[in-house]
Residue frames as qw, qx, qy, qz and C-alpha x, y, z in Angstrom:
[[0.000, 0.889, 0.457, 0.000, 0.00, 0.00, 0.00],
 [0.410, 0.258, -0.012, 0.875, 1.36, 3.39, -0.93],
 [0.267, -0.772, -0.489, 0.306, 0.62, 6.32, 1.35],
 [0.224, 0.496, -0.009, 0.839, 0.56, 10.08, 1.09],
 [0.425, -0.663, -0.534, 0.306, 0.22, 11.86, 4.38],
 [0.165, 0.764, 0.074, 0.619, -0.19, 15.61, 4.51],
 [0.531, -0.549, -0.358, 0.537, 1.37, 17.72, 7.24],
 [0.165, 0.924, 0.136, 0.316, 2.05, 21.38, 7.66],
 [0.331, -0.931, 0.133, 0.071, 4.55, 23.95, 8.78],
 [0.758, 0.352, -0.161, 0.525, 8.01, 24.58, 7.48],
 [0.475, -0.863, -0.038, 0.169, 10.23, 26.10, 10.16],
 [0.465, 0.779, -0.297, 0.297, 13.31, 28.17, 9.28],
 [0.840, -0.485, 0.003, 0.245, 16.50, 27.02, 11.07],
 [0.015, 0.887, -0.451, -0.104, 20.05, 28.25, 11.45],
 [0.863, 0.329, -0.372, 0.091, 22.95, 26.13, 10.16],
 [0.604, -0.711, 0.358, -0.034, 25.09, 24.57, 12.89],
 [0.053, 0.598, -0.786, -0.146, 28.41, 22.77, 12.63],
 [0.473, 0.004, 0.868, -0.153, 26.63, 19.49, 13.36],
 [0.655, 0.603, 0.294, -0.348, 24.19, 20.19, 10.54],
 [0.361, 0.761, -0.456, -0.287, 27.03, 20.76, 8.08],
 [0.228, -0.356, 0.906, 0.034, 28.59, 17.40, 8.96],
 [0.556, 0.300, 0.749, -0.201, 25.33, 15.62, 8.16],
 [0.531, 0.762, 0.063, -0.366, 24.67, 17.70, 5.04],
 [0.192, 0.713, -0.624, -0.255, 28.14, 17.03, 3.66],
 [0.447, -0.115, 0.887, -0.012, 27.55, 13.29, 4.05],
 [0.586, 0.556, 0.573, -0.136, 24.88, 13.69, 1.37],
 [0.353, 0.888, -0.111, -0.272, 26.57, 16.25, -0.86],
 [0.886, 0.346, -0.020, 0.309, 29.23, 15.46, -3.43],
 [0.422, 0.496, -0.264, 0.712, 31.40, 18.47, -2.57],
 [0.380, -0.364, -0.568, 0.632, 32.03, 20.10, 0.80],
 [0.056, -0.768, -0.374, -0.518, 29.44, 22.80, 1.44],
 [0.222, 0.064, -0.441, 0.868, 29.76, 25.76, 3.80],
 [0.029, 0.552, 0.671, -0.494, 27.11, 27.37, 6.00],
 [0.162, 0.513, -0.083, -0.839, 26.88, 30.28, 3.55],
 [0.188, 0.155, -0.760, -0.603, 26.02, 27.93, 0.70],
 [0.252, -0.312, -0.908, -0.124, 23.04, 26.18, 2.27],
 [0.425, -0.282, 0.101, -0.854, 19.63, 27.13, 3.59],
 [0.228, -0.102, -0.956, 0.151, 18.01, 24.83, 6.17],
 [0.527, -0.233, 0.068, -0.814, 14.49, 24.46, 7.51],
 [0.150, -0.005, 0.955, -0.258, 12.45, 21.89, 9.44],
 [0.546, -0.090, -0.415, -0.722, 9.18, 20.24, 8.42],
 [0.585, -0.079, 0.667, -0.455, 6.57, 18.17, 10.22],
 [0.185, 0.206, -0.839, -0.468, 6.46, 15.09, 8.01],
 [0.617, -0.280, -0.619, -0.398, 3.75, 12.93, 9.62],
 [0.284, -0.379, 0.572, -0.670, 2.23, 12.09, 13.00],
 [0.102, -0.097, -0.984, 0.106, 0.24, 9.50, 14.97],
 [0.396, 0.224, 0.346, -0.821, -3.11, 11.32, 14.94],
 [0.413, 0.403, 0.814, 0.065, -6.21, 9.64, 13.50],
 [0.018, -0.165, 0.322, 0.932, -7.01, 11.47, 10.28],
 [0.555, 0.229, 0.028, -0.799, -10.17, 12.18, 8.27],
 [0.683, 0.193, -0.616, -0.342, -9.93, 8.77, 6.63],
 [0.807, -0.468, 0.230, -0.277, -9.71, 7.22, 10.12],
 [0.907, 0.191, -0.193, 0.323, -6.17, 6.00, 9.61],
 [0.216, -0.923, 0.308, -0.080, -2.93, 6.75, 11.40],
 [0.596, 0.438, -0.618, 0.266, 0.71, 5.66, 11.73],
 [0.791, -0.573, -0.190, 0.097, 1.69, 3.84, 14.91],
 [0.297, -0.898, 0.297, 0.132, 4.72, 5.06, 16.89],
 [0.700, -0.245, 0.569, 0.356, 6.99, 2.30, 15.59],
 [0.595, 0.600, 0.427, 0.324, 6.05, 3.19, 12.01],
 [0.056, 0.996, -0.030, 0.060, 6.97, 6.83, 12.63],
 [0.519, -0.676, 0.464, 0.240, 10.35, 5.75, 13.99],
 [0.709, 0.111, 0.586, 0.377, 10.99, 3.58, 10.93],
 [0.413, 0.831, 0.293, 0.229, 9.94, 6.38, 8.61],
 [0.231, -0.938, 0.202, 0.159, 12.44, 8.63, 10.37],
 [0.579, -0.374, 0.607, 0.396, 15.24, 6.31, 9.24],
 [0.593, 0.413, 0.613, 0.319, 13.83, 5.89, 5.74],
 [0.247, 0.935, 0.249, 0.047, 13.42, 9.61, 5.06],
 [0.374, -0.740, 0.313, 0.463, 17.04, 10.60, 5.69],
 [0.311, -0.246, 0.658, 0.640, 18.47, 11.49, 2.29],
 [0.339, 0.562, 0.735, 0.168, 15.10, 11.67, 0.55],
 [0.194, 0.116, 0.253, 0.941, 14.47, 14.52, -1.83],
 [0.201, 0.590, 0.496, -0.604, 11.82, 17.24, -1.63],
 [0.180, 0.221, 0.639, 0.714, 9.77, 18.05, -4.74],
 [0.329, 0.126, 0.107, -0.930, 6.50, 19.80, -5.69],
 [0.732, 0.157, 0.058, -0.661, 3.04, 18.21, -5.73],
 [0.762, -0.110, 0.638, -0.023, 4.44, 14.66, -5.89],
 [0.706, 0.685, -0.115, -0.136, 5.63, 15.19, -9.48],
 [0.817, -0.347, 0.352, 0.298, 8.51, 12.73, -9.85],
 [0.636, 0.711, 0.006, 0.300, 10.84, 14.76, -12.06],
 [0.689, -0.106, -0.150, 0.701, 14.47, 15.74, -11.60],
 [0.139, 0.513, 0.111, 0.840, 13.60, 19.37, -12.43],
 [0.497, -0.702, -0.226, -0.457, 11.35, 19.53, -9.39],
 [0.757, -0.269, -0.411, 0.431, 13.99, 18.47, -6.87],
 [0.050, -0.884, 0.014, -0.464, 14.41, 21.29, -4.39],
 [0.311, -0.682, 0.520, -0.409, 15.71, 20.08, -1.04],
 [0.706, 0.082, -0.702, 0.042, 16.86, 16.99, 0.85],
 [0.722, -0.653, 0.004, -0.229, 16.24, 15.64, 4.37],
 [0.444, 0.533, -0.631, 0.346, 19.50, 15.30, 6.31],
 [0.131, 0.045, -0.857, 0.496, 18.17, 14.33, 9.74],
 [0.531, -0.459, -0.457, -0.547, 14.93, 13.42, 11.50],
 [0.047, 0.113, -0.743, 0.658, 13.60, 13.23, 15.04],
 [0.360, -0.550, -0.727, -0.197, 10.44, 12.01, 16.78],
 [0.061, -0.284, 0.295, -0.910, 8.91, 14.84, 18.81],
 [0.317, -0.425, -0.843, 0.093, 6.60, 13.90, 21.69],
 [0.235, -0.325, 0.112, -0.909, 3.83, 16.05, 23.10],
 [0.243, -0.202, -0.936, 0.157, 2.35, 13.74, 25.79],
 [0.148, 0.326, 0.481, -0.800, 0.06, 16.45, 27.13],
 [0.521, 0.305, -0.244, -0.759, -1.77, 16.43, 23.79],
 [0.558, 0.045, 0.817, -0.134, -3.97, 13.36, 23.30],
 [0.157, 0.094, -0.718, -0.672, -4.85, 11.83, 19.95],
 [0.705, -0.074, -0.155, -0.688, -8.30, 10.57, 19.00],
 [0.760, 0.022, -0.649, 0.002, -6.99, 7.11, 19.90],
 [0.672, -0.720, -0.110, -0.135, -6.35, 8.33, 23.44],
 [0.818, -0.219, -0.041, 0.530, -2.54, 8.15, 23.53],
 [0.255, -0.747, 0.082, 0.609, 0.09, 10.89, 23.59],
 [0.594, 0.800, 0.061, -0.059, 0.65, 12.84, 20.39],
 [0.515, -0.498, 0.444, 0.538, 3.96, 12.59, 18.54],
 [0.641, 0.753, 0.056, -0.136, 5.18, 13.60, 15.11],
 [0.803, 0.008, 0.246, 0.544, 8.15, 13.04, 12.83],
 [0.049, 0.950, -0.078, -0.300, 10.22, 16.15, 12.30],
 [0.822, 0.218, 0.233, 0.471, 12.67, 16.40, 9.44],
 [0.159, -0.798, 0.170, 0.556, 15.43, 18.90, 8.77],
 [0.731, 0.520, 0.352, 0.270, 16.05, 19.73, 5.11],
 [0.268, -0.605, 0.230, 0.714, 18.59, 21.77, 3.20],
 [0.641, 0.675, 0.312, 0.187, 18.71, 23.42, -0.18],
 [0.583, 0.025, 0.102, 0.805, 21.37, 25.44, -1.94],
 [0.025, 0.809, 0.167, -0.564, 21.39, 29.21, -1.75],
 [0.384, 0.063, 0.589, 0.708, 21.27, 29.89, -5.47],
 [0.231, 0.148, -0.168, -0.947, 19.53, 32.28, -7.83],
 [0.426, -0.165, -0.771, -0.445, 17.19, 29.47, -8.85],
 [0.450, -0.408, -0.770, 0.197, 16.15, 28.79, -5.23],
 [0.102, 0.045, -0.286, 0.952, 15.93, 32.39, -4.05],
 [0.486, -0.258, -0.245, -0.798, 12.19, 32.71, -4.72],
 [0.739, -0.281, -0.606, -0.088, 11.53, 29.45, -2.88],
 [0.455, -0.094, -0.543, 0.699, 13.59, 30.57, 0.12],
 [0.143, -0.120, 0.110, -0.976, 11.60, 33.81, 0.29],
 [0.641, -0.263, -0.413, -0.590, 8.32, 31.90, 0.06],
 [0.677, -0.236, -0.653, 0.244, 9.37, 29.59, 2.92],
 [0.284, -0.084, -0.419, 0.859, 10.39, 32.52, 5.09],
 [0.283, -0.106, -0.063, -0.951, 7.22, 34.39, 4.19],
 [0.442, 0.101, 0.743, -0.492, 5.02, 31.44, 5.17],
 [0.639, 0.376, -0.243, -0.626, 3.77, 30.84, 1.63],
 [0.726, 0.202, -0.653, -0.079, 5.42, 27.44, 1.23],
 [0.288, -0.448, 0.672, -0.514, 4.79, 25.55, 4.45],
 [0.876, -0.006, 0.295, -0.381, 2.45, 22.61, 3.82],
 [0.152, 0.469, -0.843, -0.216, 4.20, 19.36, 2.96],
 [0.920, 0.032, 0.092, -0.380, 3.10, 15.84, 2.09],
 [0.285, -0.485, 0.816, 0.131, 5.00, 12.55, 2.18],
 [0.830, 0.263, -0.329, -0.365, 4.97, 9.59, -0.19],
 [0.187, -0.434, 0.862, -0.182, 5.74, 6.23, 1.38],
 [0.717, -0.015, -0.592, -0.368, 4.68, 2.58, 1.42],
 [0.453, -0.366, 0.659, -0.476, 3.52, 0.37, 4.28],
 [0.278, 0.101, -0.933, -0.205, 3.02, -3.39, 4.38],
 [0.216, -0.395, -0.878, 0.161, 0.20, -3.60, 6.93],
 [0.295, -0.326, -0.022, -0.898, -3.02, -1.78, 7.81],
 [0.261, -0.160, -0.909, 0.284, -4.58, -3.08, 11.03],
 [0.410, -0.647, -0.426, -0.481, -8.12, -2.68, 12.43],
 [0.017, -0.452, 0.518, -0.726, -7.95, -0.92, 15.80],
 [0.736, -0.291, 0.129, -0.597, -10.91, -2.90, 17.17],
 [0.978, -0.091, 0.130, -0.138, -9.98, -6.53, 16.47],
 [0.410, -0.620, 0.596, 0.303, -6.40, -6.46, 15.16],
 [0.744, 0.317, 0.552, 0.203, -7.26, -8.05, 11.81],
 [0.319, 0.020, 0.419, 0.850, -6.04, -6.70, 8.48],
 [0.262, 0.456, 0.227, -0.820, -8.14, -3.64, 7.77],
 [0.515, 0.327, -0.388, -0.691, -10.92, -4.36, 5.29],
 [0.419, 0.074, -0.895, -0.136, -11.05, -8.09, 6.08],
 [0.075, -0.255, -0.828, 0.493, -13.21, -7.82, 9.21],
 [0.039, -0.701, -0.685, -0.197, -16.74, -6.58, 9.89],
 [0.275, -0.697, -0.266, 0.607, -15.67, -3.36, 11.57],
 [0.383, 0.775, 0.310, 0.396, -16.16, -0.08, 9.71],
 [0.449, 0.019, -0.158, 0.879, -13.67, 2.76, 9.98],
 [0.125, -0.337, -0.049, -0.932, -15.13, 5.79, 11.74],
 [0.683, -0.480, -0.362, -0.415, -17.68, 3.85, 13.76],
 [0.186, -0.502, 0.656, -0.533, -17.48, 3.30, 17.51],
 [0.748, -0.147, -0.633, -0.139, -17.79, -0.19, 18.99],
 [0.635, -0.550, -0.413, 0.353, -18.48, 0.14, 22.70],
 [0.215, -0.919, 0.050, 0.327, -15.92, 2.77, 23.58],
 [0.576, -0.249, 0.522, 0.578, -13.48, 1.81, 20.80],
 [0.414, 0.746, -0.123, -0.507, -13.13, 4.01, 17.73],
 [0.852, 0.185, 0.426, 0.240, -12.49, 1.96, 14.60],
 [0.258, 0.882, -0.300, -0.255, -9.56, 3.18, 12.52],
 [0.931, 0.277, -0.096, 0.217, -6.78, 1.59, 10.48],
 [0.449, -0.795, 0.327, 0.243, -3.31, 1.65, 12.00],
 [0.697, 0.668, -0.255, 0.045, -0.59, 1.87, 9.35],
 [0.701, -0.585, 0.395, 0.106, 2.37, -0.33, 10.27],
 [0.754, -0.140, 0.503, 0.398, 5.69, -1.61, 8.98],
 [0.375, 0.854, -0.145, -0.330, 6.77, 1.04, 6.44],
 [0.883, 0.072, 0.334, 0.322, 8.85, -0.51, 3.67],
 [0.512, 0.232, 0.242, 0.791, 9.98, 2.57, 1.76],
 [0.005, 0.811, 0.224, -0.540, 9.89, 6.37, 1.78],
 [0.622, 0.521, 0.392, 0.433, 9.79, 7.85, -1.72],
 [0.267, 0.349, 0.049, 0.897, 9.77, 11.62, -1.32],
 [0.085, -0.664, -0.535, 0.516, 8.19, 14.59, 0.41],
 [0.264, 0.492, 0.455, 0.693, 6.54, 17.44, -1.41],
 [0.096, 0.241, 0.219, -0.941, 5.50, 21.02, -1.04],
 [0.080, 0.505, 0.817, 0.266, 1.77, 21.10, -1.74],
 [0.073, -0.384, -0.153, -0.907, -0.53, 24.04, -2.39],
 [0.609, -0.349, 0.119, -0.702, -3.51, 22.88, -0.32],
 [0.073, -0.187, 0.957, -0.209, -3.29, 19.89, 2.03],
 [0.481, -0.232, -0.695, -0.481, -6.05, 17.35, 1.52],
 [0.591, -0.506, -0.616, 0.124, -6.45, 16.81, 5.28],
 [0.312, -0.936, -0.033, -0.163, -6.42, 18.99, 8.37],
 [0.384, -0.772, 0.503, 0.048, -3.37, 18.15, 10.51],
 [0.220, -0.337, 0.882, 0.246, -2.67, 14.84, 8.84],
 [0.787, 0.350, 0.169, -0.480, -4.16, 12.73, 6.14],
 [0.455, -0.207, 0.801, 0.329, -3.55, 9.89, 3.77],
 [0.673, 0.528, -0.134, -0.500, -4.13, 9.43, 0.07],
 [0.744, -0.147, 0.637, 0.134, -3.58, 5.86, -1.12],
 [0.537, 0.647, -0.379, -0.387, -1.94, 5.13, -4.45],
 [0.898, -0.095, 0.423, 0.072, -0.97, 1.81, -5.95],
 [0.702, 0.290, 0.289, 0.582, 1.01, 3.23, -8.83],
 [0.245, -0.401, -0.010, 0.883, 2.80, 6.57, -9.25],
 [0.115, 0.152, -0.327, -0.926, 0.53, 9.12, -10.90],
 [0.512, -0.187, -0.585, -0.600, -2.61, 6.97, -11.00],
 [0.430, -0.216, 0.597, -0.642, -5.04, 6.35, -8.17],
 [0.428, -0.089, -0.859, -0.265, -6.78, 2.99, -7.77],
 [0.556, -0.371, 0.217, -0.712, -9.95, 2.78, -5.70],
 [0.490, -0.240, 0.783, -0.299, -10.98, -0.17, -3.58],
 [0.828, 0.351, 0.308, -0.310, -13.33, -1.70, -6.16],
 [0.606, 0.698, -0.376, -0.076, -10.67, -1.54, -8.89],
 [0.068, -0.575, 0.789, -0.204, -8.12, -3.03, -6.49],
 [0.685, -0.035, 0.653, -0.322, -10.45, -5.95, -5.63],
 [0.815, 0.534, 0.044, -0.219, -11.02, -6.59, -9.35],
 [0.375, 0.717, -0.585, 0.049, -7.28, -6.60, -10.00],
 [0.352, -0.405, 0.797, -0.276, -6.76, -9.03, -7.12],
 [0.816, 0.201, 0.456, -0.294, -9.39, -11.42, -8.55],
 [0.712, 0.665, -0.198, -0.107, -7.82, -11.24, -12.00],
 [0.094, 0.669, -0.722, 0.149, -4.40, -11.92, -10.52],
 [0.586, -0.195, 0.727, -0.302, -5.78, -14.96, -8.65],
 [0.851, 0.428, 0.203, -0.227, -7.32, -16.31, -11.87],
 [0.488, 0.745, -0.455, 0.004, -3.97, -15.85, -13.59],
 [0.201, -0.521, 0.798, -0.228, -2.18, -17.76, -10.83],
 [0.762, 0.064, 0.569, -0.303, -4.74, -20.59, -11.01],
 [0.772, 0.609, -0.070, -0.167, -4.31, -20.81, -14.80],
 [0.295, 0.706, -0.636, 0.104, -0.50, -21.00, -14.53],
 [0.446, -0.348, 0.769, -0.296, -0.65, -23.60, -11.75],
 [0.842, 0.265, 0.385, -0.269, -2.98, -25.75, -13.85],
 [0.651, 0.704, -0.276, -0.066, -0.74, -25.35, -16.91],
 [0.002, 0.645, -0.745, 0.173, 2.35, -26.35, -14.90],
 [0.645, -0.130, 0.695, -0.290, 0.63, -29.49, -13.55],
 [0.838, 0.476, 0.161, -0.211, -0.45, -30.47, -17.06],
 [0.432, 0.745, -0.508, 0.015, 3.11, -30.07, -18.41],
 [0.257, -0.469, 0.812, -0.235, 4.46, -32.28, -15.61],
 [0.782, 0.123, 0.522, -0.318, 1.77, -34.92, -16.28],
 [0.770, 0.619, -0.077, -0.135, 2.52, -35.04, -19.99],
 [0.198, 0.732, -0.645, 0.097, 6.28, -35.16, -19.37],
 [0.476, -0.314, 0.781, -0.256, 5.95, -38.15, -17.06],
 [0.842, 0.338, 0.353, -0.227, 3.86, -39.96, -19.68],
 [0.635, 0.741, -0.216, -0.033, 6.41, -39.19, -22.40],
 [0.343, 0.599, -0.651, 0.315, 9.58, -39.90, -20.44],
 [0.852, -0.352, -0.385, -0.049, 9.65, -42.98, -18.18],
 [0.717, -0.065, -0.346, 0.601, 13.02, -42.15, -16.65],
 [0.039, 0.652, -0.015, 0.757, 12.13, -38.54, -15.80],
 [0.299, -0.228, -0.656, 0.655, 12.51, -37.43, -12.16],
 [0.102, -0.739, -0.568, -0.347, 9.08, -35.91, -11.59],
 [0.422, -0.799, -0.265, 0.337, 9.96, -33.93, -8.47],
 [0.432, -0.360, 0.238, 0.792, 13.03, -32.30, -10.00],
 [0.179, 0.339, 0.588, 0.712, 11.22, -31.55, -13.25],
 [0.198, -0.815, -0.536, -0.100, 8.28, -30.00, -11.35],
 [0.429, -0.679, -0.087, 0.589, 10.74, -27.68, -9.58],
 [0.306, -0.085, 0.435, 0.843, 12.03, -26.49, -12.95],
 [0.010, 0.545, 0.677, 0.494, 8.54, -26.08, -14.39],
 [0.283, -0.799, -0.473, 0.238, 7.40, -23.97, -11.41],
 [0.309, -0.565, 0.095, 0.759, 9.92, -21.31, -12.44],
 [0.233, 0.153, 0.628, 0.727, 8.66, -21.07, -16.03],
 [0.314, 0.383, 0.200, -0.846, 6.12, -18.59, -17.38],
 [0.720, 0.426, 0.371, -0.403, 3.27, -19.09, -19.85],
 [0.539, 0.686, -0.376, -0.312, 5.22, -18.92, -23.14],
 [0.112, 0.456, -0.882, 0.032, 7.77, -21.59, -22.18],
 [0.483, 0.029, 0.780, -0.397, 5.06, -23.73, -20.56],
 [0.729, 0.503, 0.157, -0.437, 2.94, -23.74, -23.73],
 [0.442, 0.623, -0.617, -0.187, 5.97, -24.73, -25.84],
 [0.103, -0.282, 0.932, -0.203, 6.73, -27.66, -23.52],
 [0.620, 0.221, 0.564, -0.499, 3.07, -28.69, -23.48],
 [0.710, 0.568, -0.160, -0.384, 2.95, -28.88, -27.29],
 [0.275, 0.550, -0.788, -0.028, 6.21, -30.87, -27.38],
 [0.230, -0.138, 0.910, -0.315, 5.14, -33.45, -24.82],
 [0.695, 0.341, 0.336, -0.537, 1.63, -33.74, -26.30],
 [0.628, 0.564, -0.439, -0.309, 3.23, -34.72, -29.65],
 [0.141, 0.387, -0.901, 0.132, 5.40, -37.37, -27.95],
 [0.455, 0.044, 0.739, -0.495, 2.45, -38.78, -26.01],
 [0.735, 0.439, 0.031, -0.516, 0.39, -39.08, -29.22],
 [0.521, 0.507, -0.672, -0.142, 3.17, -41.13, -30.81],
 [0.005, -0.246, 0.913, -0.324, 3.56, -43.36, -27.77],
 [0.278, 0.315, 0.822, -0.384, -0.16, -43.85, -27.22],
 [0.163, -0.030, -0.523, -0.836, -1.96, -43.51, -30.56],
 [0.567, 0.108, 0.360, -0.733, -5.73, -43.29, -30.32],
 [0.262, 0.102, 0.945, 0.168, -7.57, -46.49, -31.32],
 [0.340, -0.029, -0.399, -0.851, -10.20, -46.12, -34.06],
 [0.484, 0.130, 0.682, -0.533, -13.71, -47.06, -32.94],
 [0.066, 0.153, 0.878, 0.449, -15.69, -49.44, -35.22],
 [0.450, -0.091, -0.122, -0.880, -19.10, -48.36, -36.41],
 [0.653, -0.015, 0.582, -0.484, -22.14, -50.34, -35.22],
 [0.838, 0.439, -0.093, -0.310, -22.59, -51.69, -38.76],
 [0.434, 0.580, -0.682, 0.102, -18.98, -52.76, -38.90],
 [0.310, -0.326, 0.782, -0.432, -19.32, -54.42, -35.48],
 [0.812, 0.165, 0.331, -0.453, -22.37, -56.36, -36.65],
 [0.758, 0.540, -0.332, -0.158, -20.50, -57.56, -39.71],
 [0.291, 0.538, -0.750, 0.251, -17.57, -58.83, -37.65],
 [0.594, -0.277, 0.581, -0.483, -19.65, -60.77, -35.10],
 [0.015, -0.070, 0.982, 0.174, -19.83, -64.53, -35.55],
 [0.496, -0.230, -0.512, -0.662, -23.21, -65.80, -36.78],
 [0.525, -0.284, -0.784, 0.171, -23.54, -67.88, -33.66],
 [0.177, -0.209, -0.459, 0.845, -23.84, -64.70, -31.55],
 [0.213, -0.257, -0.370, -0.867, -26.90, -63.39, -33.42],
 [0.492, -0.483, -0.715, -0.116, -29.23, -65.19, -31.06],
 [0.432, -0.460, -0.462, 0.623, -28.18, -62.92, -28.23],
 [0.091, 0.113, 0.149, 0.978, -28.94, -59.70, -30.08],
 [0.086, 0.604, 0.684, -0.400, -32.01, -57.75, -28.92]]
């Protein structure tokens, strides 16, 4: 599952010696404090959003590691021309006095970014300092989405996000991030403090119904290939007495449709030669070949 999570506020920072050490680990040449402009952004948090989803604390910590070195762009447009800044360090910030909708202490992932002080970036620097560019959104992927009520994979149980069961609010907890793609300046965040927009492919959204259809089609494809592989193994064993079926099946399981169909045609031809089909006699022909003595038994 791919995730976009909107956050806000870019905070202007001064460049310290420690910052320069981290920045120069990412840069090709050695940069000075006069050459770089740094600011901090709130990347994502553990609050339940409008879609009734949120990152758990462990996911935020993992994202902190994944986002170091990731580039900042505009509106999630994956082009080299849009690269503007890069995250050089992150930190989880806790505000235990503030409670989330889930009832635990609020925390968010803070990232520090740098960009070069150049003529090209001057307008952007002024917009950050003037509060024009401050909303940001992240693009990442997670492997699990868990129902807060029963702990099952979200969407597989009877619980509905946004509803309350007893005193438990149902929401999906996003866990186990696998990758962080980028973070973007956005014109208008889709959510209030935090939000998610799911994507299954860059640049094209896929809704739940489309995703379910794709899953069914994929399952049909897997069933077809499994059946084709079994048929190839069956024919091969008929055609070759000395064939090691287990070893051959292991090889066949690594083949795709084109190679499987070629093997199927080859073994079918061999089987036809080894076991030619017997011609069936017509009823008239059968009657002609019966001995006369058997006619008494005909009805």
